[in-house]
C-alpha positions, 0 to 999 in steps of 0.5 A, spaced: 138 616 495 139 610 491 137 607 485 131 603 485 132 596 483 130 593 477 125 588 480 121 594 483 120 598 476 113 597 473 113 594 467 111 599 461 104 598 457 108 597 451 112 591 454 106 587 456 103 588 449 109 586 446 109 579 451 103 578 449 104 579 441 110 574 442 106 569 446 100 569 441 105 568 435 108 562 438 101 559 439 099 560 432 106 558 429 105 552 433 098 550 431 100 552 424 106 547 424 101 542 427 096 543 422 101 542 416 104 535 419 097 533 420 095 534 413 102 531 410 100 525 415 093 525 412 095 525 405 100 519 405 096 515 410 091 515 404 096 514 398 095 508 394 100 503 392 105 505 387 104 503 379 109 498 376 114 502 372 113 498 366 106 495 363 106 490 359 100 489 354 098 483 350 102 483 344 099 487 338 095 491 344 096 499 343 095 503 349 090 510 348 088 511 355 089 509 362 085 510 369 086 507 376 082 505 381 084 503 389 087 496 387 087 496 379 089 500 373 086 500 366 088 501 360 084 502 353 087 499 347 086 502 340 082 496 338 076 498 343 078 493 349 079 495 356 085 491 360 084 491 367 090 489 371 091 488 378 095 493 382 099 488 386 101 483 382 100 486 375 097 481 372 091 481 367 084 481 371 079 482 366 078 484 359 072 488 356 070 489 349 067 496 348 061 495 343 060 499 337 054 505 338 048 502 334 
């Protein structure tokens, strides 16, 4: 009697389960990597222009606070002024004086 050919043997149920688990794991990993890359792309596509290395304030101005918007940044000074600068050029756009409380 001859031994059966490997192609003729039935597939054990545990091997079938293992094959399904590996396929599902592969699909989940591909979806996860695609999701992570999508999040990274979304984060950097909405990135704002970088701030300048040095912010030059008018002479005598001392910064006490800072904030930024999409195309501007502002510095609050110790003399209760808000200096608004253009983000692209770094030039002063506007100066606002903060009125004292009544």
